[in-house]
N, C-alpha and C positions, 0 to 999 in steps of 0.2 A: 679647861675643854667641853664642851655639853656636853649632855647626854646623845644618847644615838636614837634616835624615831620610836626605836621598831623597843629600846628599854623604854620610852617617851612612856610609850604606846601602853607596853604594859604595867604601866605605872596605874595611871587614868582609869584606866577600867577596870584594877583591884579597886580605888577608891574613890568614886565620881557616882554620884547618886545618883543619874541616870544619864543617858544618849550626849553626848558632849559635853557636859561638864567638866570642865578645864580648874573653872574655880572658886571652885569651895573651896574649903579649910582643908581639908581635909583629903585631896591633891597635890593642895603646895607643901602643906607639909609632909605631905612621901617625896614630891618633890626635889625639896630639899636638900628630905635629911638623903635621901639619895646622891644630890650634889654634896653634900660634908662628909659621906665617908669617903665621895673620893680625892679631897679635896684632902679630909686627913691620908689615908694612904701616897699620893702623894707629898704631902709632909713631911712623912718618914723618912722617902727619900730624900729629899732636898733641902733639907735643913733650912738653907741656909734666903728662904725665898720668901724673904718678907711683905710681898706686894699680895701672893693667895696669901698667906696668913690675913690682911687684914680683908681678904675679900674673904677671906671664914667666919671672921670673926664677925664682918658684917648677915653673913648666910646668919649662921648661928642664930643672933641677937632678933632678922625677923623671922624667925622657924618659936624661935618664945616666943615673940606676944603674936604670936598666931595661933600655939599651945593655949597661953593666955583667954582669949577666947572663945577659941573654939571651949576650951573648958566650962564657960561663964553658956555661956548657946548654947551645947549638947552635950553633959555633961559624958553620956553610953557613949555617944559615937570619937568625947576626946578619948576615953579608954580605951576604945578596940584601935582607934590609931593608936596609942601610944603603945599598949603590946602585939602588938604589931608589927612596929615596926624592931623596936625594942628599944626603948628611948626610956628612961628617965624624970619624969613628967611631971 
């Protein structure tokens, strides 16, 4: 399930660098983290949903690559994003 538009706008507003910023690494990481948490909860209930499990693993890998990129480019922003999202970096 995709994020509803209100929740998505809220996340984008929190992590955007400027108005209309939807593609910066911080925003992408925040959106991926929300989808990852949703899929994690889904898989706790539906243990045999292997298609969603594979999708979850792809999302986690994508977020990991974005975090690695952000860590190299802007370490302060990386620390802020990791602490606000509560993920291990």
